[in-house]
C-alpha positions, 0 to 999 in steps of 0.5 A: 099076578106075576109081580106077586110070585116074583117078590114072594120069592125076591123078599125071602132072599133080600130085604125090603129097602133093596128090592124097593130101590131096584124095582123102581130102578128098573121101571125107570130104565124100561120107562127111559127106553120106551120114550127114547126107542122110536117105531119109523113110519115104515113100520106102522104103515106098512105094518111090518114087524120091526124090532122097535115095537118088540122092544117098546112091548117088552119094555112096556110089559117090564113096567108093568111087572116091576109096578106090581112088584113095587105096589108089593114092597110099597104096602110091606113097607108102608105098614112098617113106617107107622107106629104101632098106636095109629098103623091103621088109621095111617095106612087106611089114610094113605090106601086112600089118598092113593085111590082118590089120585086114582080117581082124580088123575085122568080128569087132571091129565087134560091140563098137563 
């Protein structure tokens, strides 16, 4: 919901491709920050508040917001990629492949 509100205001000011690149860059940076900051043992055992927990929660929220923005930009950009003659079929096939990826990804994640 927040991503949809943010992307509607951003796309009015900037073009689609810079928004696409910027949101993916922020997603990558937040993912790297999420991976590189460890939570110390004393934070998990004593259940105390540490800055690492807040940082990881903020990174996770930023990743979620950026991915919802990315979905809005990709859906808008995807309709411009295909020619007019088979735009509906192309968008439908891409959405179908994406949904099948969502269905089968948990099955294959055990093998990675």
